[in-house]
C-alpha positions in Angstrom: 44.7 22.6 107.1 44.4 25.1 110.0 46.4 26.9 112.7 45.4 27.8 116.2 45.8 31.4 117.3 44.5 32.8 120.6 42.1 29.9 120.8 40.7 30.5 117.3 41.0 28.1 114.4 42.3 29.8 111.3 41.8 27.9 108.0 44.8 27.7 105.7 45.5 26.1 102.3 47.6 23.0 102.0 50.6 25.3 101.5 49.8 27.3 104.6 48.3 30.5 103.1 45.2 31.9 104.8 41.9 30.9 103.2 40.2 34.1 104.4 42.1 37.4 104.1 40.1 38.9 107.0 41.4 36.3 109.4 44.8 38.0 109.4 46.2 40.0 112.3 49.6 40.5 113.9 49.2 37.4 116.1 48.3 35.3 113.1 51.4 36.7 111.3 53.6 35.7 114.3 52.1 32.2 114.4 52.8 31.7 110.7 56.3 33.1 111.0 57.0 30.8 113.9 55.9 27.8 111.9 58.2 29.1 109.1 61.1 29.3 111.6 61.2 33.2 111.5 61.3 35.5 114.4 59.8 38.8 113.3 61.8 42.0 113.6 61.0 45.6 112.6 62.5 45.0 109.1 60.2 41.9 108.7 57.2 44.1 109.7 58.3 46.8 107.2 58.1 44.2 104.4 54.9 42.6 105.7 53.2 46.0 105.9 54.5 47.0 102.5 53.1 43.8 100.9 49.7 44.2 102.6 49.5 47.8 101.6 50.3 47.0 98.0 47.7 44.2 97.9 44.9 46.0 99.8 45.4 49.5 98.5 46.9 49.0 95.0 44.4 46.8 93.1 45.7 43.5 94.7 49.2 44.1 93.5 51.7 41.5 94.5 55.0 43.1 93.5 57.9 41.3 92.0 61.3 41.4 93.8 62.7 44.3 91.8 59.8 46.6 92.8 59.9 45.3 96.4 63.6 46.2 96.7 63.0 49.7 95.2 60.0 50.5 97.4 61.4 49.1 100.6 64.6 51.1 100.0 62.4 54.2 100.3 61.2 53.0 103.7 64.6 52.0 104.9 66.5 55.0 103.5 68.7 52.8 101.3 67.9 50.2 98.7 68.4 46.6 100.1 70.0 43.9 98.1 68.2 40.6 97.3 70.5 39.0 99.8 69.3 41.4 102.5 65.6 40.5 102.0 66.4 36.8 101.6 68.0 36.9 105.0 64.6 38.0 106.4 62.5 35.6 104.3 64.8 32.7 103.1 62.1 31.1 100.9 61.6 34.3 98.9 60.3 37.6 100.3 57.6 37.8 97.7 56.3 34.3 98.5 57.2 33.6 102.2 56.6 37.3 103.1 53.2 37.1 101.4 52.3 34.0 103.4 53.1 35.7 106.7 51.3 38.9 105.5 48.1 36.8 105.2 47.8 37.4 101.4 46.9 34.9 98.6 49.6 32.7 97.3 51.7 34.1 94.4 51.6 31.6 91.5 53.9 33.3 89.0 57.3 31.9 88.1 60.6 33.8 88.7 60.6 37.0 90.6 63.0 39.5 89.1 
């Protein structure tokens, strides 16, 4: 599969995750989000940037939901609930958010 972004073809897996991590940029994120039916807000970007930072700068860590809530709470000034982050990424912040962040697909079960 592939998506078109700014005249460039970006290869994706069958489930829509980027094949090449280096193909990601904010325009690619917006295109993936649009395909997912999500309009990105500042809070979305906070989560996307957090997920990318954890993966790229913390030994390819893909945090589970509990860690995400705790860490994002530090960014937002108060800990969000699961409901708060699922409003942003209805198909799971650690999975759908990871897709939009251009990171590899998470294959673990559960999330808490």
